[in-house]
C-alpha positions in Angstrom: 52.5 41.0 -32.3 50.0 42.4 -29.9 50.6 44.1 -26.4 48.5 45.0 -23.8 49.6 48.8 -23.9 51.4 51.5 -25.8 54.4 51.6 -23.8 54.6 47.9 -24.0 54.7 48.0 -27.6 57.3 50.7 -28.1 59.5 48.8 -25.6 59.0 45.8 -27.9 59.7 47.5 -30.6 63.1 48.7 -29.4 64.4 45.4 -28.5 63.3 43.6 -31.7 65.1 46.8 -33.5 68.2 45.9 -31.6 68.3 42.3 -33.3 67.9 43.9 -36.7 64.0 42.5 -36.6 62.5 45.3 -39.2 58.9 46.4 -36.8 55.9 48.7 -37.8 54.7 50.2 -34.5 51.1 50.9 -34.1 50.4 52.4 -30.6 48.4 55.4 -31.4 45.5 56.2 -34.0 46.8 57.5 -37.5 44.5 58.8 -40.6 46.9 56.7 -42.6 46.2 53.6 -40.7 44.0 51.7 -43.1 46.6 52.4 -46.1 49.3 50.7 -43.9 47.7 48.1 -43.0 46.7 47.5 -46.7 50.2 47.9 -48.0 51.6 45.5 -44.8 48.9 42.8 -45.7 50.0 42.5 -49.5 53.5 42.1 -48.3 55.1 45.3 -49.6 56.4 46.0 -46.1 57.9 43.0 -44.7 58.0 44.0 -41.2 56.7 42.6 -37.8 53.8 44.3 -37.1 53.9 45.6 -33.2 50.4 47.1 -31.7 48.5 47.6 -28.6 45.1 46.5 -27.6 43.9 50.1 -27.6 44.5 49.9 -31.8 42.0 46.9 -32.1 38.9 48.8 -32.2 40.7 50.9 -35.2 42.1 48.2 -37.2 38.8 46.7 -36.8 37.9 49.0 -39.4 40.1 47.8 -41.8 39.3 45.7 -44.1 41.4 42.7 -45.3 44.0 41.9 -42.3 45.8 38.9 -42.9 47.8 37.6 -40.0 50.2 34.3 -40.4 51.3 34.1 -36.5 49.8 36.1 -34.0 52.2 36.6 -30.9 50.8 37.4 -27.7 53.6 39.1 -25.4 51.6 38.5 -22.3 49.1 35.9 -21.4 45.4 37.9 -22.0 42.0 37.1 -20.2 40.1 35.2 -22.6 37.3 38.2 -23.2 41.1 40.1 -24.7 41.9 37.0 -26.2 38.8 36.2 -28.1 38.8 40.4 -29.3 42.4 39.8 -30.7 41.5 36.7 -32.4 38.2 38.2 -34.0 40.0 41.6 -35.2 43.0 40.0 -36.5 42.4 36.4 -38.1 40.2 37.6 -41.3 40.7 34.6 -43.3 39.2 33.4 -46.5 38.3 29.5 -47.2 41.8 28.9 -48.9 44.3 30.8 -46.6 46.8 28.7 -44.7 47.0 27.9 -40.9 47.1 30.6 -38.3 49.6 30.0 -35.9 48.9 31.8 -32.3 51.6 32.1 -29.4 51.0 33.2 -26.5 54.5 34.1 -24.1 53.8 33.6 -20.3 54.8 35.8 -17.6 57.8 35.5 -16.0 56.2 34.3 -12.7 56.2 31.2 -14.0 59.4 28.9 -15.4 57.0 27.5 -18.3 55.6 29.0 -21.5 52.5 28.7 -22.8 51.9 27.2 -26.9 48.7 28.0 -28.3 48.4 26.4 -32.0 44.9 27.8 -33.4 43.1 26.6 -36.6 40.4 29.0 -37.7 37.8 28.8 -39.9 35.0 31.3 -41.4 31.9 30.5 -41.7 29.2 32.4 -44.3 26.9 34.3 -42.3 24.4 37.0 -43.5 25.6 40.7 -43.6 23.6 42.0 -40.1 26.1 39.5 -38.5 29.5 40.0 -37.5 32.1 36.6 -38.9 32.5 34.5 -35.8 35.8 32.7 -35.6 35.4 28.7 -34.3 38.9 28.5 -32.8 40.3 25.3 -31.9 42.9 25.7 -29.4 45.7 22.7 -28.3 47.4 23.7 -25.3 50.9 22.6 -24.4 52.4 23.2 -20.4 55.6 22.1 -19.0 53.7 19.5 -17.1 52.1 18.0 -20.4 49.0 18.7 -19.2 46.0 19.3 -21.7 43.3 22.3 -21.4 40.3 22.7 -23.8 38.7 25.9 -24.8 36.3 25.5 -22.6 38.4 25.4 -19.4 40.8 28.2 -20.8 37.2 30.6 -21.1 36.2 29.6 -17.6 38.3 33.0 -17.0 35.1 35.0 -18.5 32.0 33.8 -20.7 31.0 36.7 -21.4 33.2 38.7 -24.5 33.5 42.7 -24.6 31.7 43.0 -21.0 33.4 44.4 -18.3 34.1 42.1 -15.0 31.5 42.9 -12.1 32.0 41.4 -8.6 30.1 38.4 -7.6 28.3 38.6 -4.2 31.3 36.9 -2.5 33.6 39.8 -3.7 31.4 42.6 -2.9 32.3 45.8 -4.8 35.1 47.8 -2.7 34.0 51.4 -1.9 36.1 54.0 -0.7 35.5 54.6 2.8 37.6 57.6 4.5 38.9 56.6 8.2 38.8 59.7 10.8 42.0 60.7 11.7 43.6 63.6 13.7 42.3 65.8 11.0 38.5 65.0 11.6 38.3 62.8 8.0 34.6 61.3 8.2 33.8 57.7 7.7 31.1 56.1 6.3 28.3 54.9 9.0 28.1 51.9 7.1 31.9 50.9 6.8 34.3 48.8 8.7 36.2 51.8 9.9 33.0 52.7 12.3 34.0 52.0 15.6 31.1 50.5 17.3 29.9 47.4 19.4 27.6 44.6 18.4 24.8 46.8 19.7 25.4 49.8 17.4 26.5 52.1 20.5 29.8 54.2 19.5 33.1 53.3 20.8 35.2 55.5 23.0 38.5 55.4 20.5 40.6 55.7 23.7 39.7 52.9 25.4 41.8 49.5 24.6 40.5 48.4 21.7 41.2 44.4 23.2 39.5 45.3 26.3 36.4 45.8 24.5 36.4 42.3 23.2 36.6 40.5 26.7 36.5 41.6 30.1 40.3 39.6 31.1 43.3 40.6 29.1 46.4 39.2 29.6 49.4 41.7 29.6 53.1 40.7 29.9 56.3 42.6 30.0 59.4 40.5 29.1 62.4 40.2 26.8 61.9 44.3 26.5 58.7 43.5 24.7 54.8 44.7 25.9 52.5 41.5 25.1 48.5 41.8 25.3 46.0 39.4 24.4 42.7 37.9 25.8 44.5 34.7 25.4 47.0 33.7 27.9 50.4 33.5 26.6 53.5 31.4 25.7 56.8 31.9 25.2 60.3 30.1 23.4 64.0 30.5 23.5 64.5 29.5 19.9 62.8 27.8 16.9 63.7 24.1 18.2 61.0 24.7 20.8 58.2 24.9 18.5 57.9 20.7 17.8 54.9 21.2 16.0 56.3 23.3 12.9 57.6 21.5 9.7 60.9 19.7 10.4 62.0 20.7 6.2 60.7 24.2 7.6 63.0 24.1 10.5 65.8 22.8 9.0 65.8 25.7 6.6 65.4 28.0 9.4 68.9 26.3 10.5 70.5 26.7 7.5 69.7 30.3 7.3 70.2 31.3 11.2 67.1 32.2 11.8 66.0 31.7 15.3 68.8 28.7 15.8 70.7 29.6 19.3 67.7 32.4 20.2 64.8 34.0 18.5 64.4 37.6 18.7 62.5 39.1 21.3 59.1 39.9 19.8 59.7 36.0 18.0 59.5 34.5 21.2 55.9 35.4 21.8 54.8 35.7 18.2 55.9 31.7 17.1 53.5 30.2 19.8 50.6 32.6 19.1 50.6 32.0 15.3 51.4 28.1 15.6 47.7 28.4 17.2 46.1 29.7 13.8 45.4 33.6 16.1 46.2 36.8 14.6 49.1 39.0 15.2 50.0 42.3 15.3 53.6 43.3 15.7 55.2 47.4 16.4 59.0 46.7 16.2 62.3 48.5 15.0 63.9 48.0 11.8 66.1 44.6 12.1 64.0 43.0 15.0 62.3 40.1 12.8 58.7 41.5 12.7 58.6 39.5 9.2 59.5 36.0 10.7 57.1 36.2 13.0 54.8 35.1 10.7 57.0 33.8 7.6 57.6 30.2 8.8 54.0 29.2 10.2 52.7 30.5 7.1 54.9 28.6 5.0 53.9 25.8 7.0 50.0 26.0 6.2 51.2 25.7 2.7 53.3 22.9 3.2 50.7 20.6 5.0 47.9 21.6 2.6 49.4 21.6 -0.5 48.9 17.7 -0.7 45.3 17.8 -0.4 45.0 21.1 -2.7 46.6 19.4 -5.8 44.6 17.0 -6.3 41.2 18.6 -6.2 40.3 19.6 -9.8 37.7 22.2 -8.8 40.4 24.1 -6.4 42.0 27.8 -7.4 43.7 30.2 -6.0 46.4 31.1 -3.5 46.8 29.6 -0.1 48.6 32.2 1.5 48.8 36.2 0.9 51.5 38.7 1.7 50.9 42.2 1.0 54.4 43.9 0.6 54.9 48.0 0.5 57.4 47.8 -2.5 58.7 45.2 -5.0 62.2 45.3 -3.4 60.7 44.2 0.1 58.5 41.6 -1.8 61.3 40.1 -3.6 63.4 39.6 -0.6 60.7 37.6 1.0 60.3 35.5 -1.9 63.5 34.4 -1.8 63.3 33.5 1.9 59.9 31.4 1.2 61.7 29.8 -1.4 64.3 28.8 0.7 61.4 27.7 3.2 59.8 25.3 1.0 62.3 24.0 -1.4 61.9 20.8 -0.4 58.5 20.5 -1.1 57.2 17.6 -2.9 54.3 19.4 -4.4 53.7 20.0 -8.1 52.1 23.5 -6.9 53.7 26.7 -7.6 54.7 27.6 -4.4 55.8 31.3 -5.0 53.7 33.6 -7.5 54.9 37.2 -7.6 52.8 40.2 -9.1 55.1 43.7 -8.9 54.3 44.9 -12.5 50.9 46.2 -13.4 51.3 44.3 -17.2 51.5 41.0 -15.1 47.9 41.5 -13.5 46.0 39.2 -16.3 48.8 36.9 -16.5 48.8 36.4 -12.8 44.8 36.4 -12.9 44.7 33.3 -15.8 47.4 31.6 -13.4 45.4 31.7 -10.4 42.2 30.5 -12.3 43.4 27.5 -13.5 44.9 25.7 -10.3 45.7 26.3 -6.8 48.8 27.8 -5.7 50.9 28.5 -2.8 52.0 32.1 -1.8 50.9 35.0 -3.4 53.1 38.0 -3.1 51.9 41.3 -4.4 51.2 45.2 -3.1 48.3 46.8 -1.9 47.5 48.4 -5.1 47.7 45.5 -7.7 46.2 42.9 -5.1 42.8 45.5 -5.0 43.1 44.9 -9.3 42.5 41.3 -8.6 39.6 42.0 -6.4 37.9 43.9 -8.9 38.7 40.6 -11.1 37.6 38.3 -8.9 33.9 37.3 -9.4 31.7 33.9 -10.3 33.0 33.8 -13.4 36.8 34.5 -12.8 37.4 32.7 -9.4 40.9 34.1 -8.4 40.4 33.2 -4.8 38.8 30.4 -2.7 38.0 31.6 0.6 38.0 28.5 2.0 41.4 27.8 1.3 43.2 30.9 2.3 44.9 30.7 5.3 47.1 33.2 5.9 47.0 37.1 4.9 49.9 38.6 6.2 50.6 42.6 5.7 53.9 43.1 6.1 54.7 46.8 6.5 51.2 48.3 7.2 52.1 51.9 8.5 54.0 52.8 5.2 51.0 51.2 3.5 48.7 53.3 5.3 51.0 56.2 4.9 51.3 56.4 1.1 47.9 54.8 -0.2 45.2 55.5 2.6 42.0 54.5 0.7 43.3 51.8 -1.0 44.0 49.8 2.5 40.7 51.0 3.6 39.3 49.2 0.2 41.3 46.3 1.4 40.6 45.8 4.7 37.0 46.1 4.1 37.1 43.1 1.5 39.0 41.3 3.7 36.5 41.0 6.0 34.0 40.9 3.8 35.4 37.9 1.4 37.3 36.1 4.4 36.6 35.1 7.9 38.9 36.1 9.6 39.2 34.0 12.7 40.8 30.5 14.1 41.1 27.7 12.1 40.0 30.0 9.1 42.3 32.8 8.0 44.8 34.1 10.1 45.6 37.9 10.0 49.3 38.9 10.2 50.3 42.6 10.8 53.5 43.8 11.3 55.1 47.4 10.9 57.6 49.8 11.8 54.8 52.1 13.1 51.8 52.3 15.1 49.4 53.5 12.5 46.4 54.7 15.7 43.9 55.8 12.9 43.6 52.3 11.4 44.2 49.7 14.1 42.2 51.3 16.7 39.4 50.1 14.3 40.8 47.0 12.8 41.8 45.4 16.3 38.3 45.0 17.2 38.1 42.8 14.6 40.2 40.4 16.1 39.6 39.3 19.2 42.5 36.3 19.1 45.2 39.0 17.8 48.6 39.3 20.0 49.4 42.7 20.3 53.1 43.1 20.4 55.3 46.3 21.1 59.3 46.0 21.1 59.6 50.1 20.5 58.4 51.4 24.0 58.0 55.1 22.2 55.4 53.9 19.6 53.7 52.3 22.6 53.1 55.6 23.9 50.3 56.4 20.8 48.9 53.3 21.7 49.0 54.0 25.5 47.8 57.7 24.7 51.0 59.1 26.9 51.4 62.8 26.5 54.9 64.2 25.0 55.7 67.5 26.3 59.2 69.5 25.2 60.4 72.2 27.4 63.5 74.1 25.4 65.3 76.0 28.0 69.4 77.0 28.7 71.7 76.0 30.7 71.1 79.1 33.2 67.1 78.2 33.2 67.0 74.8 33.4 68.0 74.4 37.0 65.0 76.7 37.8 62.6 75.0 35.6 62.9 71.7 36.5 61.7 73.3 40.3 59.3 75.2 39.0 57.8 72.4 37.1 58.4 69.5 39.9 56.4 72.2 42.3 53.2 72.3 39.9 53.0 68.6 40.2 50.8 67.1 43.1 54.3 65.0 44.5 51.9 63.5 47.4 49.8 62.0 45.2 51.9 61.2 41.7 54.6 58.9 41.2 57.0 61.0 39.6 60.6 59.7 37.6 63.4 62.4 36.8 66.1 60.1 34.2 69.5 61.6 33.5 72.0 60.4 31.5 75.0 59.8 34.2 75.7 59.3 37.8 77.2 62.4 37.8 74.2 64.1 36.3 72.0 62.6 38.9 74.4 63.6 41.7 73.8 67.0 41.2 69.8 67.0 40.2 69.8 65.7 44.4 71.8 68.6 45.5 69.5 70.9 43.4 65.8 69.3 44.4 67.6 69.3 48.5 68.0 73.0 47.9 64.4 73.6 47.2 63.2 71.1 50.0 62.1 68.4 47.2 62.4 65.4 48.7 64.5 62.8 46.2 66.3 59.3 46.5 68.7 57.7 43.3 68.3 54.1 42.3 72.1 53.4 40.9 72.0 49.6 41.8 69.9 46.6 43.4 70.3 47.6 46.6 68.6 50.7 45.7 65.6 48.6 44.0 64.5 47.6 47.6 63.7 51.5 47.8 61.9 51.7 44.9 59.6 49.1 45.8 58.8 51.0 49.3 58.7 54.1 47.1 55.8 52.9 45.0 54.1 51.7 48.3 53.8 55.0 49.5 50.7 57.1 48.5 51.4 60.6 50.5 54.5 62.6 51.3 56.1 60.7 48.6 59.7 61.5 47.2 60.9 61.5 43.5 62.5 59.6 42.1 65.7 60.2 40.3 67.6 57.0 38.4 69.8 56.7 35.3 69.4 55.2 31.8 71.3 51.9 32.6 69.1 51.3 36.0 65.5 52.2 33.7 65.2 48.6 32.3 64.9 47.0 35.7 62.3 49.5 37.0 58.7 47.8 36.9 56.0 49.9 38.4 53.5 52.2 37.2 54.4 56.4 37.1 52.5 59.3 36.3 55.1 61.4 34.8 58.6 60.9 33.8 60.7 64.1 33.4 64.0 63.9 30.8 66.1 65.7 32.7 69.6 65.4 30.4 69.6 63.8 27.6 69.9 60.6 26.6 73.5 59.4 24.4 71.4 58.5 21.7 67.8 58.2 20.1 67.3 54.2 21.0 68.3 55.3 24.6 65.8 58.0 24.6 63.1 55.5 23.4 64.0 53.1 25.7 62.9 55.2 29.2 59.6 54.9 28.0 59.6 51.2 28.7 58.4 52.6 32.4 55.4 53.7 30.9 54.9 49.6 29.5 53.8 49.4 33.2 50.8 51.8 32.9 49.3 49.6 30.3 49.7 46.3 32.4 47.0 48.0 34.7 43.2 47.6 34.4 42.2 50.7 36.0 39.3 52.1 34.2 39.8 55.7 35.3 43.3 56.0 35.1 44.6 59.6 34.0 46.5 60.6 30.9 50.6 59.7 32.0 52.8 62.1 30.9 56.8 62.7 29.6 58.5 65.8 29.7 61.2 66.6 27.9 64.1 69.1 28.7 66.2 70.3 26.1 69.1 72.7 25.8 71.3 74.2 22.8 73.6 71.5 22.6 74.5 68.9 19.6 72.7 66.0 21.9 69.6 67.9 22.7 69.4 69.3 19.1 69.8 65.8 17.7 66.8 64.7 20.1 64.2 67.2 19.1 64.9 66.3 15.6 64.1 63.1 16.3 60.8 63.9 18.5 59.8 66.5 15.8 59.9 63.2 13.2 58.2 61.4 15.4 55.6 63.1 15.8 55.2 64.1 12.1 54.9 60.0 11.3 51.9 60.3 13.9 50.2 63.0 11.8 50.7 65.2 15.3 51.5 68.7 14.8 55.0 70.2 15.9 54.9 73.5 17.6 56.7 76.5 15.2 58.9 77.8 18.1 61.0 74.5 17.7 61.0 74.2 14.0 62.3 77.7 14.5 65.3 76.5 17.4 66.0 73.6 15.2 66.9 75.6 11.9 68.5 78.4 14.2 70.9 75.9 15.7 72.5 74.4 12.5 75.9 73.0 12.9 78.8 74.8 13.4 80.1 73.5 10.0 77.3 75.5 8.7 80.1 79.1 7.4 82.5 75.9 5.8 79.5 75.4 3.4 80.0 78.7 1.5 81.4 76.9 -1.7 78.9 74.0 -1.5 75.9 74.2 -4.0 72.1 75.7 -2.5 70.5 72.9 -0.9 67.2 71.9 -2.7 64.8 72.2 -0.2 65.5 75.8 0.8 64.2 77.1 -2.7 61.3 75.0 -2.5 60.0 75.1 1.1 62.4 77.9 2.2 64.2 76.3 4.9 66.1 73.2 5.5 64.8 70.7 8.4 67.3 67.7 7.5 69.3 66.7 10.6 72.7 66.9 8.3 72.9 69.0 5.2 76.0 69.0 3.7 74.6 71.8 0.9 74.7 75.4 1.5 71.9 77.3 3.3 71.7 81.1 2.4 71.5 82.7 -1.4 74.5 84.2 -3.2 73.1 88.1 -4.6 74.3 86.8 -8.0 72.3 83.9 -7.7 69.1 85.6 -8.0 67.4 85.2 -11.0 64.5 87.6 -10.4 63.0 88.6 -6.6 59.4 86.5 -5.5 57.3 88.0 -7.8 53.2 87.7 -7.4 52.0 87.4 -10.6 47.8 87.8 -11.1 45.8 85.1 -10.8 46.4 82.9 -14.4 46.7 79.8 -15.8 49.6 78.0 -17.6 49.6 75.0 -20.0 52.4 72.3 -20.1 53.3 68.9 -20.6 54.9 66.9 -17.9 58.6 65.4 -18.0 58.9 63.4 -14.8 57.6 63.4 -11.4 60.1 64.2 -9.1 57.5 63.4 -6.4 53.8 64.0 -5.5 54.6 68.6 -4.9 57.7 68.8 -7.7 56.9 68.2 -11.2 59.1 69.2 -14.2 57.1 70.0 -17.0 57.8 72.0 -20.3 55.4 74.7 -21.8 53.0 74.2 -24.6 54.4 77.5 -26.1 57.4 74.9 -27.1 55.9 73.0 -29.6 56.0 69.1 -29.8 57.6 67.3 -32.7 58.0 64.0 -31.3 58.3 61.8 -28.3 62.1 60.1 -27.3 61.8 57.8 -24.4 58.8 58.7 -23.4 60.5 63.2 -23.4 58.7 65.4 -25.6 61.1 66.7 -28.2 60.7 70.5 -30.0 62.1 71.4 -33.2 65.0 72.9 -31.4 66.2 69.2 -29.6 65.6 67.7 -32.7 68.0 70.2 -34.3 70.7 69.5 -31.8 70.3 65.8 -32.3 70.8 66.0 -35.4 73.7 68.5 -35.0 75.8 66.3 -32.7 74.9 63.3 -34.2 77.6 64.4 -36.6 81.2 64.0 -35.1 82.4 66.9 -37.5 80.3 69.1 -35.6 81.1 68.1 -32.4 83.9 70.4 -30.8 85.0 69.6 -27.1 84.8 72.5 -24.2 88.1 72.6 -22.6 87.4 75.3 -20.4 84.1 75.2 -18.7 82.7 77.6 -16.0 80.1 77.8 -13.8 76.6 79.1 -15.7 77.9 78.1 -19.3 76.2 76.2 -21.3 76.6 72.8 -23.4 75.6 70.0 -24.6 75.8 66.4 -23.1 74.8 63.2 -24.3 72.4 62.2 -21.7 70.2 59.0 -22.0 71.2 58.6 -25.8 69.9 62.1 -26.6 72.1 65.3 -27.3 71.1 68.4 -24.9 71.7 71.6 -23.4 72.9 71.6 -20.2 74.3 74.5 -17.3 77.6 74.0 -15.6 76.7 74.0 -12.0 80.3 72.8 -10.3 83.7 72.2 -11.8 86.0 70.0 -9.0 88.9 67.3 -9.8 86.3 64.8 -9.7 84.2 66.0 -12.4 81.8 68.7 -14.0 78.4 68.9 -12.0 75.9 69.8 -15.1 71.9 70.4 -14.8 69.4 69.7 -17.7 67.2 72.8 -18.9 65.5 71.2 -21.6 64.8 67.3 -21.4 64.1 67.3 -17.3 66.0 69.8 -14.3 68.4 66.4 -13.1 71.6 67.2 -12.2 74.4 65.1 -12.9 78.5 64.8 -12.9 80.0 64.1 -16.4 83.7 63.9 -17.4 85.3 66.8 -19.2 85.8 65.0 -22.1 82.0 64.5 -22.5 81.0 68.4 -22.9 80.6 69.9 -26.1 80.5 73.5 -27.0 77.0 74.8 -27.4 76.9 76.5 -31.2 75.5 80.1 -30.8 72.6 79.3 -32.7 71.5 76.4 -30.1 72.8 78.9 -27.6 70.2 81.7 -27.8 67.1 79.9 -27.3 64.8 79.9 -24.1 65.7 76.8 -21.9 62.5 74.7 -21.9 62.3 72.8 -18.5 60.1 74.5 -16.0 60.5 73.1 -12.2 56.4 73.3 -10.9 55.6 73.1 -7.1 52.4 72.1 -5.7 53.0 75.5 -3.0 53.4 74.1 0.8 52.4 70.1 -0.2 54.8 68.2 1.9 55.0 64.5 3.4 54.8 64.2 7.3 58.7 63.7 8.0 61.2 66.0 8.9 63.4 65.3 5.7 60.5 65.9 3.7 61.4 62.9 1.7 58.3 61.0 -0.3 58.2 57.7 -0.2 58.2 56.1 -3.5 55.1 54.6 -3.4 53.8 58.1 -3.6 55.6 59.1 -6.3 54.6 55.9 -8.4 50.9 56.7 -7.1 51.2 60.2 -8.6 53.5 58.9 -12.0 50.6 56.4 -12.5 47.4 58.8 -12.7 49.9 62.0 -14.5 52.8 60.7 -15.6 52.0 58.5 -18.1 51.6 59.2 -21.9 48.4 57.5 -23.0 48.2 55.7 -26.7 44.8 57.3 -27.7 46.6 61.2 -26.2 50.3 61.6 -26.5 50.6 64.9 -26.1 48.7 65.0 -23.0 48.3 68.6 -21.9 48.4 70.1 -18.4 47.2 73.3 -16.4 47.9 74.7 -13.5 46.9 77.9 -11.3 50.1 80.2 -10.4 50.6 81.2 -6.9 53.9 83.3 -7.2 57.6 82.7 -9.0 60.8 82.3 -7.0 64.0 81.8 -9.1 63.6 79.3 -11.5 60.7 78.0 -9.6 57.4 78.4 -10.3 54.9 77.5 -7.3 51.4 76.8 -8.3 48.2 76.0 -6.3 47.3 72.6 -8.2 47.8 71.0 -11.4 45.1 69.4 -13.5 44.6 66.8 -16.2 42.5 66.9 -19.2 39.9 65.8 -17.6 39.4 67.8 -14.4 41.4 65.5 -12.1 44.0 67.1 -9.8 47.2 66.3 -8.1 46.1 67.7 -4.6 43.0 66.0 -3.9 44.6 62.4 -5.1 47.4 63.4 -2.3 45.5 64.5 0.4 43.1 61.5 -0.2 45.4 59.0 -0.4 48.5 60.0 1.7 49.3 61.7 5.1 50.5 65.2 4.4 51.2 68.6 5.7 50.2 71.7 4.2 52.8 74.5 4.6 51.0 78.2 4.7 54.6 80.0 5.8 56.5 78.7 2.6 56.0 82.5 0.7 56.7 84.5 4.4 60.0 82.3 4.4 61.2 83.0 0.6 60.6 86.5 1.7 62.8 86.5 4.2 65.6 84.2 2.3 65.3 87.0 -0.4 65.9 89.7 2.1 69.1 88.0 3.5 70.6 87.5 -0.2 72.4 91.1 0.6 76.2 90.1 0.6 78.5 90.0 -2.6 79.8 86.3 -3.0 83.2 87.5 -2.5 82.5 89.7 0.9 81.0 86.4 2.8 83.8 84.2 1.9 86.1 86.5 3.2 
């Protein structure tokens, strides 16, 4: 059995072992390889030979390999298939027939069975043996394919695929961001007009393509396009939609009574074949803005495509941020296209790296419907797409949807740049050819201001008024004050404004707050008026028409949706009831974007915040919003947040220490149930500053792009267990405690005790962290650093000869490297990117050694400047080039202060 990768071979060997099938695993070089193969070939070892493609070259040097049944665990490309045949089918003339089986990927329900008869022709010594392979392919549809049809995938053996002129090779072209990242002058990311002149990034990207722009403010949505727009009420208004899709939507109750706000504009626009960009809140129906019409395109063109023998590739492509979202969309697509009469594959999913070649072979053979995949795997397909391996038919691709572009851009910035460059080079993104449909939670300013000029027919929809302020370039200021100074500050701010020239709106939470503000302003001789109801709206129209001697407008959150004119400044006098209500206030700026004044000055919003709970929550969300858009947050805002934690903080004295505190010196989470101070008995050793030196280690796990769990090379590795390096001590513990006689239950565990627990089928040492009625909280010390909860009955006594050895696992942190969000939570895609490059155990280098420059140590965490692999690649560059991150240079200072504050014994603190 031949697999593509070493880890896949290891997994298959384990699965066969569970079924009592004897296996001989070859997934790494071995000095005894020739002898092992010879003994196996002679029949002295009755076992299934399981190997990976990396072992084909070493096996080619072995003589007399005889195979009766060759099984491919996945469907390989023909040049890989041919290499396997040449290596494993060295037959004599009198040998029996060799059978070959290829197991198809789960992307299709059928399986491909290949029967092979091989004949060896006599050749000269200078020639290599050539196998003339006759293949019969039997599919579920009972259609036959010849060897020539199979070999359309690649006509050149043992040769890397090169892109065809239609599919230019992808180049890494950084885009400009707030951090002054330069861009290639020849890349798509450059902002220039048709005459080559640089475009002002502040200009409206849609307005640059046309002199007239249609803007609409309706249903709480801001819509903008150079084409006049229509709106619908529900899905029944879309009479041109395929009736089967409409019936399926009625069953799913999508738009059956009333469409979502963004869908009312999106559906009529997308139905005309034009591009779309939607920025909206969660659960607002973003995906369903494009999904019905994407499925409609597939169903209407499927009968024509399936009868074209020269056609290939998907009709539509959906790029998802992760497999979970992709599986959800696939279920929806299956429901919408369930009544299709076409025999084409309706949905093909690609979310596993091992399935790339199988999906490639499937796309090459015949046309299909919808391809669902991620950005990184899509790029692999793009690299394989050339004149010999035709994966994508540019004339057949009708829709490309990028679902959740903001998350893709934040986690895989370089991949997004390369993919978009490929889209505009390989496809014609325009009406009646290929639609580009983009939806997301956030407005990614760095990429969208360069992408929208490429889409002259795009409809831009905003359902989130605060996100629209990034697009509209609204300045956001926050003034932190207290109840005593707030009144003085608001008067001072208003007197500094030119009230006779500017329209200023003061937003209050309630009518009571508005009445108090009117009295306050009257004492300062500042004219104002309040709008509560429809009667006040008449006064609002007169106020808007005035140019001089104008009053300031005071209103409440309940009235703001009724105000429909341009303003210059929005002042938040009292905090909104919640975060959605706060964002709703920015609907007032929609009318600023609607006006077409070329020289209008920048609008601004000023937020007054005190020290109450609502102010604390509101400021936290504002800081998180700014970080999500790669904008710096003033240090005094963060200081104010950390100093005004919840009053329940003293009640957490018996909780575990917050993990963010030990890594960053502070916790910025809005709510945290852990303790945020150190007890003096928790200090293992103070903050130390070792001289510059390097450490060498093996990686046990990648917890995040900035945090690794490692094992120093001074602990000699004996073997690997489930991908985890195990030392001689680990082997001894495993062997010792496998015998039930040696296991003694621990009846009185206390925090700090070292015990034995069986985790992941491995007996290992753990450190007891906490004991309560729910169970015992323990932390790994050798095979990792995870904290898990176990039952008292699963805790064993650690014998003294095991107890005296040092802990083997170490937490490693890259100093100050953190994601751009207040929770400091890395997206899963960011973790997977680092795991892909640094977390794998390669077959040819099973004991891979990494190095790091030590920065300092604090407790059991070792801080390093960077981490390098054996080829010179480093994690920090990988992260900075692909993700939006922040480098915090105050981590050492905060950890120093944390250590200085640890002065009281725990008993005194609790009392």
